[in-house]
N, C-alpha and C positions, 0 to 999 in steps of 0.2 A: 272436381275443380271446374270453376266457371270463368270464362273469359268474355269480356265485352270489347269489341273493336268498333271504333267510330272513325270515319274517314271522309275527306272531301276529295273529289276527283273531277277535274275539269272536263276531260275528254275520254276518260276510261283507264288511263295507265295506272293510277294509284288504286283504283277499284280492283284491277286485276291482281295487284300485289296484296291488297286487303283480303280478297277472296282466297288467295293461295295461302296466306297466313292462317285464315280460318280453317281451311282444309287440313293444314298440318296440326294446328292446335286442337282440332276436334279429336285427335288421337288421345288427348289427355283429359278430355271432358267436354262439357257443353260450351258452345261458342255462339254468341249473339253478335250480329253485325248490323251497324246503322250507318246510313249515309248522312253526313252533316248538312248538306244543302237542303234537305227536307225539313230541317229544324231551324234554319237561320233567321226566319222572320218571327219566330216566337220569342216572347220576352223571357221565358225561362224554359228549361227542359221539361218535356212531359213527365208527369210523376212516375209513370212506369219505367221510363228510361233512367231517370235519376235513381230510382230504387235499384234497378239492375246494376248500375255503376257502383252504387254504395255497397252492394252485397257481393259483387264479383271478387274473385281472387286475383285476377290479372286484368289490367285495362290497357288497351292499345289505341293509339291515335296516329292517323296517317294523313299526309297531305303532299301535294306537288310543291316544289320550291319555286317561288316567284321572286326574281331579282335577289337571290340569296336570303330570302325571308320566308317565313310561313305566310300563306295568304291570309288576308284579313278575316275571311270567313272561318278559318281554323282558330284564329285568336279570339274571335267573338264567341265561338263555341266553348273554348277553354274557360272564358270568364263566366260562362253559365254553369260550369260544373259545380257540383255541391262541395261545400267545405266539410271535409271528412273528420270524424272523431279520431281516427288513427290512420297512419300512413298506408298507402296501397301501392303495391308493385305495379309499375307502369312501363310500357315500351313505346317508343316513337319510331315511325318509319316514314321515309320520304322518297320522292322520285324526282329526277331531273334529266334533261337531255344531254348533260355533259358531266364527266366524273371529276369535277374540280373540288379541291378541298374547301373552297369558299362556300360550297353548299352546306358544309358542316355547321356554319354559323346560323343557318336558318332557324334553328330551334332555340336560340338564346332567349328571345322574348317569351316564347311559348313555355320554356322551362320555368320562368318566373311565375307565370299564372298557375302552372301545375303545382309547383312546390308550395305556393301560398295556400293551396287547397289540400295539401298533404298527399299529392300524387308523386310518389317517389320514382323518378325515371332511372331505371337501372340498365336499360338496354336501348340503343338507338341504331338504326340501320338505314343505309342509303342504297338505292338501286337506280341504275341508268335505264331510262325508258325513252322512246323516241319523241322528238320535239313536236309540238302542235303550233309553233310559231318560230320565226326566224328562217328555217329551211326544213325541207322534208328529208328525213332519213330514208335511205333506200330500204326496200323490202327485206333485203338480205341483212342489213344492219338492225332493223327492227326485230327481225326473227332472232338474231344473235343476242340482242339485249334481253328479250323476254325469256329465251332459253336459259341464259345465264342466271337471271333472277329466279326462275323456277328451280334451279339447282342450288342456289344459295339460301333461299327461304327455308327449306327443310333443315339446313344446318343451323340457321339462326334460331329457328323455333326450338330445335333440340338443345342448343346452347342455353336459351332462356330457361327451358324446363329442367335443365341440369343445374340451374342455380348460378351459372356464370354471368358476370356483368360485362357489358360491352357498350362503351360510349364513344362517339365519334370525336376525333381530335379537333379542337377548335384552333383556328389560326390566330396569330398575334394581332391584336387590335381588332379582332373580329366583331366585337360589339359596336365599335365605331363604324366599321364598314357596313354592317347590317343597318345601323341607324341612317346612314347616308342613303343607302339603296332603298329605303322605305319611301323615297320620293316616287317610286313606281306606283305606289298605292293611290295617291291623289292624282298622279299623272294618268294612271289608267282610268280613273273616274272622268277626268277631263276628256281624254281621248275617246272614251266610250260614248260621249255625246256626239261624236263625229261619225259614228257608224252610220252607214247608209245601206239601202237595199237596191239592187240593180233590177233592170227590166226582166232578168231571167227568173225572178221570184215567182213561184206558183201559189203563194199564200197558203202553204200547207200548215203553217202555225207551229212547226216544230221548234223554231228558235224561241218563240214566246213561251211555249210549254216547258222547254228544257232549261231556260235561264235560271240559275240557282238563286239569284237575287230578285227575280221578277222585274228585271230592268227593261224589258221589251214589251211594248203593247201595240195593238193595232187599233186605230181610231175607227169611228163609225163610217168614215169615208174610205177606209181601207189603207190609210197611210201608217207607216211604221214610225214609232217614236222610241228613241233610246234615252233613258234617264241618266242620272248621275251616280248610280250605284254599281257601275260595271267593275268587275274584278279582272277583266281581260283574261278570263279562263279559257277563252277561245272555243267554248262549246258550241256557240251559235254558228260561227264561221266554219269551224273545222268539220262539223257534222251536217252542214246544210247540203241537202241532196242536189241542189242546183248551183252550188258555189256562188250564191247571189248576194252574200253579205260582204261589204267593204269595211275594213276595220280601221278607218281613220288614217292617222299619220303612218301607221305600220302596215298598210295594205300590201306593200311589196314583200313583206315578211309572212304573208298569210300562207297557211298550210291547210288545204281542204281535202277532206276525205279520210275516213278511219283507216288505220293500219290493219292488215289481216293477221300479221304476226306469223303467217305461214312461211315455211321454207320455200324460197323461190325455185322454180323449176329450171330457169335459164340463168346463165351467168349475166351479171349486171356490170355496167361501168361503175368503177369503185369511187363514186362521189358520195360517200356515206356521211361525211361530216366536214366541218371546217378544218382545213389542213393545219391551222395553228394548234388544234387540239389533238393531232395525231398521236403524239406521245402519251397524252393523258388517257386516251381510249385504250392504247396498247397496254399501259400499266394496269388499268382497271381490269381488262380481260385476262391479262397474264396472272395477276394476283388471284382473281377468281378461279382460274383454271388450276392453279397450284393448290388452292384450298380444297377444291372439289376432288382433285386427284388424291390428295392426302386423306380425305374422308373416305373415298372409295377404297383406298388401300387398307384403311382401318375398319372397314365395314360400318361406317358411321351414318351413311346416307339412308334415310327412310323415305321412300317414295309412296 
């Protein structure tokens, strides 16, 4: 069996999930993994990748949720997928910083592109991973999120390989809500032009080299220029080693520095998340723990 997994990841969360899926699915055969941002500026998919997708037995597509939608880069990629002669089993996975059911509507438009190309989405999964904008989750919370995902992904992979279907429940009027929230896409492009670099910048060029849409350039005079193709993926600001990038109107929400995901050695003040979402996080972790415990009891977990 051959599986192809393609994903977009702004600051690494969805990449970690994609790699964990690849690790688990490798138990069932060959797995090929591709990062979508390396392909975004091409008019069509490279012939080798298109052939891999056409001939694989299982196709996976992953992305982070942006304002309850799939990011434009994932949608652009889906439109480049080949039109298949026969349907192909497909799974979708996504990540977000909060466990709201509204995240389930993020795949609605993506489903349309996939189905028109005969990619049959039979399984979809969502995982909580720490924010890279709005506020910073504590190290304890980041560790708990990733630890939970690492225990759920083997169960989800096993479920798929066993032939079971799993689709996320869509909320009522979800399509309308998703359509309204797509204003984030053009809003992000406008705000991206307002990005600035502070005097702390050391001109390492990391932001320029890492930008998935090549939206950042340095002039001959050493000035930074930000174009109109910003996704607000936060990669440049989040991973800047000097915290030197100001993100326009949302600078007060900036989160700088990668998460280690390691278990913290000392107790932390429990400011993990917005208090309004306390019950949502509790429900997410409680349901995950019940499922993991049941799988352990039935010896279903494969590590």
